[in-house]
ZAFI-106773 format. One record per atom (N, C-alpha, C): x, y, z; residue in three letters; atom name. Coordinates in nm, 3 decimals, decimal comma, always signed. Each point is the difference from the previous one (the first is absolute). Last residue first. Layout:
+---------+---------+---------+---------+-------+
|      px |      py |      pz | residuo | atomo |
+---------+---------+---------+---------+-------+
|       X |       Y |       Z |     ALA |    CA |
...
+---------+---------+---------+---------+-------+
//
This chain:
+---------+---------+---------+---------+-------+
|      px |      py |      pz | residuo | atomo |
+---------+---------+---------+---------+-------+
|  +6,800 | +11,826 | +11,715 |     UNK |     N |
|  -0,061 |  +0,111 |  +0,013 |     UNK |    CA |
|  -0,139 |  +0,021 |  -0,018 |     UNK |     C |
|  +0,283 |  -0,409 |  -0,018 |     UNK |     N |
|  -0,023 |  +0,041 |  +0,129 |     UNK |    CA |
|  -0,061 |  +0,149 |  +0,014 |     UNK |     C |
|  +0,121 |  -0,236 |  -0,405 |     UNK |     N |
|  -0,101 |  -0,084 |  +0,060 |     UNK |    CA |
|  -0,030 |  +0,058 |  +0,116 |     UNK |     C |
|  +0,348 |  +0,200 |  -0,218 |     UNK |     N |
|  -0,141 |  +0,033 |  -0,083 |     UNK |    CA |
|  -0,114 |  -0,065 |  +0,082 |     UNK |     C |
|  +0,444 |  -0,120 |  +0,138 |     UNK |     N |
|  -0,042 |  +0,145 |  +0,033 |     UNK |    CA |
|  -0,116 |  +0,016 |  -0,040 |     UNK |     C |
|  +0,161 |  -0,383 |  -0,175 |     UNK |     N |
|  -0,022 |  -0,021 |  +0,154 |     UNK |    CA |
|  -0,053 |  +0,134 |  +0,033 |     UNK |     C |
|  +0,185 |  -0,006 |  -0,424 |     UNK |     N |
|  -0,150 |  -0,061 |  -0,007 |     UNK |    CA |
|  -0,029 |  -0,017 |  +0,137 |     UNK |     C |
|  +0,431 |  +0,164 |  -0,056 |     UNK |     N |
|  -0,088 |  +0,113 |  -0,021 |     UNK |    CA |
|  -0,159 |  -0,075 |  -0,005 |     UNK |     C |
|  +0,361 |  -0,287 |  +0,045 |     UNK |     N |
|  -0,030 |  +0,076 |  +0,151 |     UNK |    CA |
|  -0,100 |  +0,120 |  -0,055 |     UNK |     C |
|  +0,114 |  -0,306 |  -0,335 |     UNK |     N |
|  -0,079 |  -0,066 |  +0,111 |     UNK |    CA |
|  -0,025 |  +0,106 |  +0,116 |     UNK |     C |
|  +0,289 |  +0,138 |  -0,366 |     UNK |     N |
|  -0,131 |  -0,005 |  -0,022 |     UNK |    CA |
|  -0,083 |  -0,044 |  +0,083 |     UNK |     C |
|  +0,455 |  -0,020 |  +0,104 |     UNK |     N |
|  -0,076 |  +0,148 |  +0,019 |     UNK |    CA |
|  -0,142 |  +0,010 |  -0,062 |     UNK |     C |
|  +0,259 |  -0,408 |  -0,036 |     UNK |     N |
|  -0,014 |  +0,038 |  +0,137 |     UNK |    CA |
|  -0,105 |  +0,135 |  +0,010 |     UNK |     C |
|  +0,167 |  -0,118 |  -0,433 |     UNK |     N |
|  -0,126 |  -0,099 |  +0,056 |     UNK |    CA |
|  -0,028 |  +0,048 |  +0,138 |     UNK |     C |
|  +0,374 |  +0,205 |  -0,160 |     UNK |     N |
|  -0,111 |  +0,063 |  -0,067 |     UNK |    CA |
|  -0,125 |  -0,090 |  +0,039 |     UNK |     C |
|  +0,421 |  -0,173 |  +0,134 |     UNK |     N |
|  -0,018 |  +0,135 |  +0,084 |     UNK |    CA |
|  -0,150 |  +0,065 |  -0,059 |     UNK |     C |
|  +0,187 |  -0,360 |  -0,225 |     UNK |     N |
|  -0,076 |  -0,058 |  +0,112 |     UNK |    CA |
|  -0,025 |  +0,141 |  +0,075 |     UNK |     C |
|  +0,217 |  +0,066 |  -0,385 |     UNK |     N |
|  -0,139 |  -0,058 |  -0,026 |     UNK |    CA |
|  -0,071 |  -0,033 |  +0,107 |     UNK |     C |
|  +0,445 |  +0,126 |  +0,047 |     UNK |     N |
|  -0,091 |  +0,140 |  -0,045 |     UNK |    CA |
|  -0,119 |  -0,065 |  -0,011 |     UNK |     C |
|  +0,316 |  -0,339 |  +0,047 |     UNK |     N |
|  -0,017 |  +0,092 |  +0,103 |     UNK |    CA |
|  -0,104 |  +0,091 |  -0,006 |     UNK |     C |
|  +0,161 |  -0,206 |  -0,379 |     UNK |     N |
|  -0,082 |  -0,112 |  +0,055 |     UNK |    CA |
|  -0,063 |  +0,089 |  +0,149 |     UNK |     C |
|  +0,320 |  +0,226 |  -0,264 |     UNK |     N |
|  -0,128 |  -0,013 |  -0,041 |     UNK |    CA |
|  -0,092 |  -0,084 |  +0,046 |     UNK |     C |
|  +0,432 |  +0,001 |  +0,158 |     UNK |     N |
|  -0,059 |  +0,125 |  +0,050 |     UNK |    CA |
|  -0,142 |  +0,012 |  -0,081 |     UNK |     C |
|  +0,270 |  -0,366 |  -0,143 |     UNK |     N |
|  -0,023 |  -0,026 |  +0,126 |     UNK |    CA |
|  -0,092 |  +0,136 |  +0,077 |     UNK |     C |
|  +0,184 |  +0,005 |  -0,436 |     UNK |     N |
|  -0,122 |  -0,088 |  +0,009 |     UNK |    CA |
|  -0,038 |  -0,034 |  +0,141 |     UNK |     C |
|  +0,385 |  +0,262 |  -0,065 |     UNK |     N |
|  -0,123 |  +0,080 |  -0,070 |     UNK |    CA |
|  -0,140 |  -0,097 |  +0,021 |     UNK |     C |
|  +0,426 |  -0,206 |  +0,100 |     UNK |     N |
|  -0,028 |  +0,105 |  +0,107 |     UNK |    CA |
|  -0,141 |  +0,082 |  -0,044 |     UNK |     C |
|  +0,195 |  -0,302 |  -0,313 |     UNK |     N |
|  -0,059 |  -0,087 |  +0,106 |     UNK |    CA |
|  -0,053 |  +0,094 |  +0,124 |     UNK |     C |
|  +0,256 |  +0,213 |  -0,366 |     UNK |     N |
|  -0,134 |  -0,041 |  -0,045 |     UNK |    CA |
|  -0,059 |  -0,088 |  +0,111 |     UNK |     C |
|  +0,423 |  +0,125 |  +0,051 |     UNK |     N |
|  -0,092 |  +0,130 |  +0,009 |     UNK |    CA |
|  -0,140 |  -0,065 |  -0,015 |     UNK |     C |
|  +0,327 |  -0,313 |  -0,062 |     UNK |     N |
|  +0,000 |  +0,035 |  +0,155 |     UNK |    CA |
|  -0,108 |  +0,099 |  -0,010 |     UNK |     C |
|  +0,131 |  -0,114 |  -0,433 |     UNK |     N |
|  -0,109 |  -0,103 |  +0,065 |     UNK |    CA |
|  -0,012 |  +0,041 |  +0,150 |     UNK |     C |
|  +0,147 |  +0,417 |  -0,303 |     UNK |     N |
|  +0,027 |  -0,146 |  +0,044 |     UNK |    CA |
|  -0,094 |  -0,076 |  +0,045 |     UNK |     C |
|  -0,083 |  +0,405 |  -0,363 |     UNK |     N |
|  +0,003 |  -0,034 |  +0,164 |     UNK |    CA |
|  +0,053 |  -0,134 |  -0,003 |     UNK |     C |
|  -0,077 |  +0,247 |  -0,410 |     UNK |     N |
|  +0,147 |  +0,000 |  +0,031 |     UNK |    CA |
|  -0,006 |  -0,042 |  +0,167 |     UNK |     C |
|  -0,377 |  +0,013 |  -0,354 |     UNK |     N |
|  +0,054 |  +0,138 |  +0,051 |     UNK |    CA |
|  +0,130 |  +0,004 |  +0,079 |     UNK |     C |
|  -0,184 |  -0,435 |  -0,143 |     UNK |     N |
|  +0,035 |  +0,110 |  -0,108 |     UNK |    CA |
|  +0,013 |  +0,133 |  +0,013 |     UNK |     C |
|  -0,162 |  -0,258 |  +0,367 |     UNK |     N |
|  +0,160 |  -0,050 |  -0,039 |     UNK |    CA |
|  +0,030 |  +0,080 |  -0,114 |     UNK |     C |
|  -0,415 |  +0,053 |  +0,140 |     UNK |     N |
|  +0,078 |  +0,071 |  +0,079 |     UNK |    CA |
|  +0,147 |  -0,032 |  -0,034 |     UNK |     C |
|  -0,328 |  -0,226 |  -0,253 |     UNK |     N |
|  -0,024 |  +0,150 |  -0,018 |     UNK |    CA |
|  +0,102 |  +0,070 |  +0,099 |     UNK |     C |
|  -0,060 |  -0,460 |  +0,069 |     UNK |     N |
|  +0,069 |  +0,036 |  -0,124 |     UNK |    CA |
|  +0,021 |  +0,145 |  -0,025 |     UNK |     C |
|  -0,284 |  -0,132 |  +0,374 |     UNK |     N |
|  +0,155 |  -0,015 |  +0,027 |     UNK |    CA |
|  +0,064 |  +0,033 |  -0,130 |     UNK |     C |
|  -0,444 |  -0,004 |  -0,064 |     UNK |     N |
|  +0,016 |  +0,070 |  +0,092 |     UNK |    CA |
|  +0,155 |  +0,027 |  +0,053 |     UNK |     C |
|  -0,159 |  -0,377 |  -0,218 |     UNK |     N |
|  -0,011 |  +0,117 |  -0,097 |     UNK |    CA |
|  +0,031 |  +0,133 |  +0,056 |     UNK |     C |
|  -0,027 |  -0,371 |  +0,275 |     UNK |     N |
|  +0,126 |  -0,059 |  -0,104 |     UNK |    CA |
|  -0,015 |  +0,129 |  -0,061 |     UNK |     C |
|  -0,383 |  -0,013 |  +0,254 |     UNK |     N |
|  +0,109 |  +0,035 |  +0,075 |     UNK |    CA |
|  +0,126 |  +0,003 |  -0,080 |     UNK |     C |
|  -0,390 |  -0,172 |  -0,206 |     UNK |     N |
|  +0,015 |  +0,139 |  +0,028 |     UNK |    CA |
|  +0,103 |  +0,054 |  +0,063 |     UNK |     C |
|  -0,054 |  -0,455 |  -0,021 |     UNK |     N |
|  +0,052 |  +0,050 |  -0,110 |     UNK |    CA |
|  -0,013 |  +0,150 |  -0,016 |     UNK |     C |
|  -0,152 |  -0,224 |  +0,376 |     UNK |     N |
|  +0,148 |  -0,025 |  -0,005 |     UNK |    CA |
|  +0,048 |  +0,059 |  -0,143 |     UNK |     C |
|  -0,464 |  -0,015 |  +0,060 |     UNK |     N |
|  +0,054 |  +0,082 |  +0,111 |     UNK |    CA |
|  +0,166 |  +0,015 |  -0,007 |     UNK |     C |
|  -0,231 |  -0,348 |  -0,215 |     UNK |     N |
|  -0,009 |  +0,098 |  -0,094 |     UNK |    CA |
|  +0,041 |  +0,137 |  +0,096 |     UNK |     C |
|  +0,239 |  -0,459 |  +0,118 |     UNK |     N |
|  -0,133 |  +0,057 |  -0,003 |     UNK |    CA |
|  -0,005 |  +0,128 |  -0,107 |     UNK |     C |
|  +0,359 |  -0,436 |  +0,024 |     UNK |     N |
|  -0,037 |  +0,137 |  +0,025 |     UNK |    CA |
|  -0,133 |  +0,025 |  -0,018 |     UNK |     C |
|  +0,376 |  -0,411 |  +0,123 |     UNK |     N |
|  -0,125 |  +0,017 |  -0,060 |     UNK |    CA |
|  -0,048 |  +0,141 |  +0,030 |     UNK |     C |
|  +0,462 |  -0,340 |  +0,022 |     UNK |     N |
|  -0,053 |  +0,114 |  +0,008 |     UNK |    CA |
|  -0,134 |  +0,043 |  -0,078 |     UNK |     C |
|  +0,199 |  -0,498 |  +0,158 |     UNK |     N |
|  +0,028 |  +0,110 |  -0,103 |     UNK |    CA |
|  -0,094 |  +0,129 |  +0,014 |     UNK |     C |
|  +0,036 |  -0,429 |  +0,290 |     UNK |     N |
|  +0,116 |  +0,103 |  +0,026 |     UNK |    CA |
|  +0,008 |  +0,107 |  -0,101 |     UNK |     C |
|  -0,320 |  -0,380 |  +0,039 |     UNK |     N |
|  +0,148 |  -0,051 |  -0,042 |     UNK |    CA |
|  +0,085 |  +0,109 |  +0,018 |     UNK |     C |
|  -0,446 |  +0,071 |  +0,128 |     UNK |     N |
|  +0,039 |  -0,121 |  +0,058 |     UNK |    CA |
|  +0,149 |  -0,047 |  -0,043 |     UNK |     C |
|  -0,084 |  +0,522 |  -0,115 |     UNK |     N |
|  -0,085 |  -0,126 |  -0,019 |     UNK |    CA |
|  +0,054 |  -0,125 |  +0,103 |     UNK |     C |
|  +0,045 |  +0,543 |  +0,097 |     UNK |     N |
|  +0,076 |  -0,114 |  -0,050 |     UNK |    CA |
|  -0,105 |  -0,119 |  -0,004 |     UNK |     C |
|  -0,008 |  +0,580 |  +0,023 |     UNK |     N |
|  -0,028 |  -0,132 |  +0,039 |     UNK |    CA |
|  +0,055 |  -0,110 |  -0,040 |     UNK |     C |
|  +0,228 |  +0,497 |  -0,026 |     UNK |     N |
|  -0,147 |  -0,067 |  -0,038 |     UNK |    CA |
|  -0,004 |  -0,134 |  +0,066 |     UNK |     C |
|  +0,250 |  +0,456 |  +0,114 |     UNK |     N |
|  +0,007 |  -0,127 |  +0,032 |     UNK |    CA |
|  -0,097 |  -0,078 |  -0,043 |     UNK |     C |
|  +0,302 |  +0,492 |  -0,075 |     UNK |     N |
|  -0,127 |  -0,064 |  -0,034 |     UNK |    CA |
|  +0,017 |  -0,169 |  +0,036 |     UNK |     C |
|  +0,322 |  +0,285 |  +0,137 |     UNK |     N |
|  -0,071 |  +0,118 |  -0,057 |     UNK |    CA |
|  -0,133 |  -0,072 |  -0,035 |     UNK |     C |
|  +0,422 |  -0,216 |  +0,165 |     UNK |     N |
|  -0,128 |  +0,022 |  +0,100 |     UNK |    CA |
|  -0,081 |  +0,122 |  -0,046 |     UNK |     C |
|  +0,401 |  -0,219 |  -0,208 |     UNK |     N |
|  +0,019 |  +0,136 |  +0,077 |     UNK |    CA |
|  -0,142 |  +0,031 |  +0,072 |     UNK |     C |
|  +0,004 |  -0,401 |  -0,276 |     UNK |     N |
|  +0,126 |  -0,003 |  +0,062 |     UNK |    CA |
|  +0,027 |  +0,127 |  +0,104 |     UNK |     C |
|  -0,363 |  +0,001 |  -0,340 |     UNK |     N |
|  -0,031 |  -0,102 |  +0,138 |     UNK |    CA |
|  +0,114 |  +0,011 |  +0,082 |     UNK |     C |
|  +0,053 |  +0,250 |  -0,382 |     UNK |     N |
|  -0,092 |  +0,063 |  +0,061 |     UNK |    CA |
|  +0,011 |  -0,089 |  +0,142 |     UNK |     C |
|  +0,216 |  -0,196 |  -0,331 |     UNK |     N |
|  +0,067 |  +0,080 |  +0,091 |     UNK |    CA |
|  -0,079 |  +0,081 |  +0,081 |     UNK |     C |
|  -0,178 |  -0,282 |  -0,309 |     UNK |     N |
|  +0,065 |  -0,093 |  +0,105 |     UNK |    CA |
|  +0,078 |  +0,110 |  +0,082 |     UNK |     C |
|  -0,181 |  +0,180 |  -0,373 |     UNK |     N |
|  -0,142 |  -0,057 |  +0,104 |     UNK |    CA |
|  +0,069 |  -0,062 |  +0,120 |     UNK |     C |
|  +0,299 |  +0,117 |  -0,357 |     UNK |     N |
|  -0,062 |  +0,115 |  +0,067 |     UNK |    CA |
|  -0,098 |  -0,043 |  +0,102 |     UNK |     C |
|  +0,148 |  -0,333 |  -0,275 |     UNK |     N |
|  +0,103 |  +0,034 |  +0,084 |     UNK |    CA |
|  -0,013 |  +0,119 |  +0,089 |     UNK |     C |
|  -0,295 |  -0,112 |  -0,380 |     UNK |     N |
|  +0,002 |  -0,085 |  +0,110 |     UNK |    CA |
|  +0,060 |  +0,026 |  +0,124 |     UNK |     C |
|  -0,082 |  +0,384 |  -0,367 |     UNK |     N |
|  +0,077 |  -0,131 |  +0,018 |     UNK |    CA |
|  -0,050 |  -0,084 |  +0,132 |     UNK |     C |
|  -0,339 |  +0,343 |  -0,280 |     UNK |     N |
|  +0,114 |  +0,036 |  +0,098 |     UNK |    CA |
|  +0,076 |  -0,150 |  +0,000 |     UNK |     C |
|  -0,442 |  +0,141 |  -0,183 |     UNK |     N |
|  +0,112 |  +0,020 |  -0,093 |     UNK |    CA |
|  +0,134 |  +0,027 |  +0,086 |     UNK |     C |
|  -0,481 |  -0,093 |  +0,119 |     UNK |     N |
|  +0,060 |  +0,126 |  +0,027 |     UNK |    CA |
|  +0,132 |  +0,022 |  -0,077 |     UNK |     C |
|  -0,243 |  -0,430 |  -0,048 |     UNK |     N |
|  -0,090 |  +0,133 |  -0,002 |     UNK |    CA |
|  +0,048 |  +0,127 |  +0,014 |     UNK |     C |
|  +0,289 |  -0,361 |  +0,024 |     UNK |     N |
|  -0,050 |  +0,005 |  -0,128 |     UNK |    CA |
|  -0,096 |  +0,118 |  +0,020 |     UNK |     C |
|  +0,142 |  -0,138 |  +0,390 |     UNK |     N |
|  +0,133 |  +0,060 |  -0,084 |     UNK |    CA |
|  -0,038 |  +0,020 |  -0,122 |     UNK |     C |
|  -0,311 |  -0,232 |  +0,251 |     UNK |     N |
|  +0,003 |  +0,142 |  +0,036 |     UNK |    CA |
|  +0,126 |  +0,053 |  -0,060 |     UNK |     C |
|  -0,078 |  -0,440 |  -0,085 |     UNK |     N |
|  -0,135 |  +0,068 |  -0,035 |     UNK |    CA |
|  +0,031 |  +0,154 |  +0,019 |     UNK |     C |
|  +0,345 |  -0,322 |  +0,187 |     UNK |     N |
|  +0,005 |  +0,050 |  -0,152 |     UNK |    CA |
|  -0,124 |  +0,072 |  -0,064 |     UNK |     C |
|  -0,016 |  -0,125 |  +0,471 |     UNK |     N |
|  +0,112 |  +0,092 |  -0,030 |     UNK |    CA |
|  +0,009 |  +0,030 |  -0,156 |     UNK |     C |
|  -0,481 |  -0,144 |  +0,154 |     UNK |     N |
|  +0,143 |  -0,066 |  +0,011 |     UNK |    CA |
|  +0,091 |  +0,124 |  -0,007 |     UNK |     C |
|  -0,533 |  +0,023 |  +0,160 |     UNK |     N |
|  +0,093 |  +0,030 |  -0,112 |     UNK |    CA |
|  +0,154 |  -0,034 |  +0,026 |     UNK |     C |
|  -0,412 |  -0,007 |  +0,304 |     UNK |     N |
|  -0,025 |  -0,048 |  -0,110 |     UNK |    CA |
|  +0,096 |  -0,019 |  -0,119 |     UNK |     C |
|  -0,146 |  +0,155 |  +0,544 |     UNK |     N |
|  +0,133 |  -0,049 |  -0,073 |     UNK |    CA |
|  -0,042 |  -0,086 |  -0,137 |     UNK |     C |
|  -0,327 |  +0,368 |  +0,270 |     UNK |     N |
|  +0,026 |  -0,137 |  -0,019 |     UNK |    CA |
|  +0,102 |  -0,015 |  -0,067 |     UNK |     C |
|  -0,183 |  +0,411 |  +0,135 |     UNK |     N |
|  +0,122 |  -0,063 |  +0,072 |     UNK |    CA |
|  +0,025 |  -0,138 |  -0,035 |     UNK |     C |
|  -0,352 |  +0,268 |  -0,188 |     UNK |     N |
|  +0,108 |  +0,076 |  -0,049 |     UNK |    CA |
|  +0,140 |  -0,060 |  +0,091 |     UNK |     C |
|  -0,489 |  -0,257 |  -0,106 |     UNK |     N |
|  +0,066 |  +0,045 |  +0,081 |     UNK |    CA |
|  +0,130 |  +0,067 |  -0,055 |     UNK |     C |
|  -0,299 |  -0,203 |  -0,279 |     UNK |     N |
|  -0,053 |  +0,122 |  +0,062 |     UNK |    CA |
|  +0,059 |  +0,069 |  +0,110 |     UNK |     C |
|  +0,139 |  -0,424 |  -0,199 |     UNK |     N |
|  +0,052 |  +0,137 |  -0,085 |     UNK |    CA |
|  -0,081 |  +0,108 |  +0,038 |     UNK |     C |
|  -0,113 |  -0,425 |  +0,212 |     UNK |     N |
|  +0,120 |  +0,056 |  +0,032 |     UNK |    CA |
|  +0,054 |  +0,128 |  -0,064 |     UNK |     C |
|  -0,531 |  -0,088 |  +0,028 |     UNK |     N |
|  +0,102 |  -0,068 |  -0,032 |     UNK |    CA |
|  +0,159 |  +0,050 |  +0,029 |     UNK |     C |
|  -0,512 |  +0,029 |  +0,263 |     UNK |     N |
|  +0,110 |  +0,083 |  -0,089 |     UNK |    CA |
|  +0,106 |  -0,092 |  -0,046 |     UNK |     C |
|  -0,495 |  -0,180 |  +0,093 |     UNK |     N |
|  +0,095 |  +0,042 |  +0,070 |     UNK |    CA |
|  +0,103 |  +0,065 |  -0,074 |     UNK |     C |
|  -0,553 |  +0,034 |  -0,009 |     UNK |     N |
|  +0,112 |  -0,058 |  -0,076 |     UNK |    CA |
|  +0,145 |  +0,029 |  +0,066 |     UNK |     C |
+---------+---------+---------+---------+-------+
//
């Protein structure tokens, strides 16, 4: 049986209004995150923002940081560093696996 779109955490299924209601934030706040390149959700064919479950988790993370007093510029940098760290961890894991195979 094929996976359904809602099985994919990256599937852009939720509208701006739905996400704002879910997370109890203003729609303007979500637009501002997009304008400041903190989070860039997918767009529908009509140009409307569409959020995935992964996007929603990121908005929650961003909101917690903002509540702690961090600026959007700082948050954008933190997210970038978190992505880089995840990539480096994956590279390290793969390198360790290759070393184990050679032993």
